[in-house]
C-alpha positions in Angstrom: 105.3 82.6 49.1 106.6 84.7 52.1 107.2 87.6 49.8 103.6 87.5 48.6 102.2 87.2 52.1 104.4 89.8 53.9 104.0 92.4 51.3 104.7 95.4 53.5 108.3 94.4 54.2 108.7 92.1 51.3 108.7 95.1 49.0 111.7 96.5 50.9 113.8 93.3 51.0 113.3 89.6 50.3 115.7 88.7 53.1 113.8 86.9 55.8 116.3 87.9 58.5 115.6 91.5 57.7 111.8 90.9 57.8 112.1 89.2 61.3 114.4 91.9 62.7 112.1 94.6 61.4 109.2 93.0 63.2 111.3 92.7 66.4 112.0 96.4 66.3 108.3 97.1 65.6 107.3 95.0 68.7 109.9 96.9 70.8 108.4 100.2 69.6 104.9 99.1 70.4 106.0 98.0 73.9 107.7 101.3 74.6 104.6 103.1 73.3 102.3 101.2 75.6 104.6 101.8 78.5 104.8 105.5 77.7 101.0 105.9 77.4 100.5 104.1 80.7 103.0 106.2 82.7 102.7 109.6 80.9 99.9 110.9 83.3 99.8 108.7 86.4 96.5 109.1 88.3 95.3 107.9 91.7 92.3 106.4 90.0 93.7 104.8 86.8 92.0 105.0 83.5 92.8 104.0 79.9 96.3 102.6 79.3 97.3 103.1 83.0 94.4 100.9 84.1 95.3 98.3 81.5 98.9 98.2 82.5 98.2 98.1 86.2 95.9 95.1 85.6 98.7 93.4 83.6 101.2 94.0 86.4 98.8 92.6 89.0 98.2 89.6 86.8 102.0 88.9 86.4 102.5 89.2 90.2 99.7 86.7 90.8 101.3 84.3 88.3 104.5 84.1 90.4 102.9 84.4 93.8 102.2 80.6 94.1 105.7 79.5 93.2 107.8 82.1 95.1 105.6 84.3 97.2 104.4 87.8 96.5 107.6 89.5 97.6 109.8 87.6 95.2 107.2 87.8 92.5 107.4 91.6 92.7 111.2 91.5 92.8 111.4 89.7 89.4 108.4 91.4 87.9 110.5 93.7 85.7 112.1 90.8 83.8 109.1 88.5 83.7 106.6 91.3 82.9 108.8 92.6 80.1 109.3 89.2 78.6 105.6 88.5 78.8 104.7 91.8 77.2 107.2 91.3 74.3 106.0 87.8 73.7 102.3 88.7 73.7 102.8 91.7 71.4 105.0 89.5 69.1 102.3 86.9 69.0 99.5 89.4 68.2 101.6 91.0 65.4 101.4 87.7 63.5 97.6 87.7 63.5 97.5 90.9 61.4 97.7 89.9 57.7 101.0 90.9 55.9 102.9 90.8 59.3 104.9 88.0 60.8 105.3 87.1 64.5 108.9 87.3 65.6 108.1 84.4 67.9 107.5 82.2 64.9 111.3 82.3 64.4 113.3 79.8 66.4 116.3 82.2 66.8 114.1 84.8 68.6 112.5 82.3 71.0 115.8 80.7 71.6 117.2 84.1 72.6 114.4 84.6 75.1 114.9 81.1 76.5 118.6 81.7 77.0 117.9 85.0 78.8 115.8 83.1 81.4 118.2 80.1 81.5 121.3 82.3 82.2 119.5 84.6 84.6 118.0 81.9 86.9 121.4 80.0 87.0 123.1 83.3 87.8 120.6 83.9 90.7 121.1 80.4 92.0 124.9 80.7 92.0 124.8 84.2 93.6 122.4 83.2 96.4 123.8 79.7 97.2 127.4 79.9 96.0 128.9 78.1 93.1 129.7 74.8 94.9 126.4 74.6 96.9 124.4 75.4 93.8 125.8 72.6 91.7 126.0 70.3 94.8 122.2 70.5 94.7 122.4 68.7 91.3 123.9 65.6 92.9 120.8 64.6 94.8 120.1 63.9 98.5 122.4 60.8 98.7 126.1 61.1 97.7 126.1 57.6 96.3 123.6 58.7 93.7 125.7 61.7 92.6 127.2 60.0 89.5 123.7 59.2 88.3 121.8 62.4 89.4 124.3 65.0 88.2 124.2 64.2 84.5 120.4 63.8 84.7 120.1 67.3 86.4 122.4 68.8 83.8 120.3 67.4 80.9 117.1 68.4 82.7 118.3 72.0 83.0 119.5 72.2 79.4 116.1 70.8 78.2 114.5 73.8 79.7 116.0 75.9 76.9 114.4 73.5 74.4 111.1 73.5 76.3 110.8 77.3 76.5 112.0 78.1 72.9 110.4 75.2 70.9 107.1 75.3 72.7 106.6 79.0 71.9 108.1 78.7 68.4 106.1 75.6 67.5 102.8 77.0 68.7 103.1 80.4 67.0 104.6 79.0 63.8 101.6 76.6 63.6 99.2 79.5 64.2 100.9 81.5 61.4 100.6 78.6 59.0 97.0 77.9 60.0 96.1 81.6 59.4 97.9 81.6 56.1 96.0 78.5 54.8 92.8 79.9 56.2 93.2 83.3 54.4 94.1 81.5 51.1 90.9 79.3 51.3 88.4 81.7 52.9 89.5 85.4 52.8 87.6 88.4 54.3 84.9 87.8 56.9 84.8 84.0 57.1 88.0 83.5 59.1 86.9 85.9 61.9 86.1 83.1 64.4 89.6 81.7 63.9 91.1 85.2 64.6 89.5 85.1 68.1 91.1 81.7 68.7 94.5 82.9 67.6 94.0 86.0 69.8 93.5 83.8 72.8 96.4 81.6 72.0 98.7 84.6 71.8 98.0 85.4 75.4 98.1 81.8 76.5 101.6 81.3 75.2 102.8 84.4 76.9 101.2 83.2 80.2 102.9 79.8 79.9 106.3 81.4 79.2 106.0 83.7 82.2 104.8 81.0 84.7 107.6 78.6 83.6 110.2 81.4 84.0 108.9 82.1 87.5 109.1 78.4 88.4 112.7 78.1 87.1 113.8 81.2 89.1 112.0 79.9 92.2 113.8 76.6 92.0 117.2 78.3 91.8 116.7 80.7 94.7 114.7 78.5 97.1 116.8 75.4 97.2 116.6 75.1 101.0 112.9 75.0 100.9 113.0 72.2 98.4 115.1 70.1 100.8 112.6 70.7 103.6 
C-alpha cells in the first residue's frame, strides 16, 4: 500500500528507509531555503519571508520566556528554533498527498528526542558539576536517596519516550487518517480535514519546543528549584 500511496519516491525505490531518508533531506532543503529567503536581503522594516521568520523567532522566544526567562530563552533559541522548524516542516510534508512525514517514523522522532535529552543533561553537568547534578536526583532528604534516585533516573529516561512517541504517535495517526480519508472521499471533500491536520502540524511542533525548554530549564536552574 505504501508504494501506491507514495508514488513519487516509490517509483525510485520500494525501500521504506530510503523513502524516509529522502523526505528528511527534502525537509532539510526546505528549511535551508526558508532561512536563505529570510536572510538574503535583511531590511529594517521586514517583509515577506523575513517578516515571517522574525515572527517565528519571536514566538519561540516567548515559548521559553516563562520557563527560563527571556535571556536564557534567546540563548537556546538556535537549538529549539531549529528543531521546531524541522518538526513543523516535517509534519506539513505529510499532509501533501504522495509524501510522507519523517516524523511519522519512530527512528526520526527518537533521534530528535535523544538530541534534547543529551543536550540538557550536558548543560546540567556543565553548569552544576557532575556530582552536584546527580546529587539533585537524590531528593532533599538523604534518607530518601535510595528511593528518589531510581525514580529520578526513570523519570528522565521517560522523557525520551514522551518526546519521541508523542510526536510519532500523533503524526502517524494523522497520516493514517489522511490515507483513509483520501481513499473514501478524494478531491474536494477532505478539505476541512486538511485544515485540521495543518493545525495539528504546528501544535505538535509547539509541544516539542515547550517541553524542550522546560527540560533545559530544569537542568540549568536547579538552585531556583530548591528555593
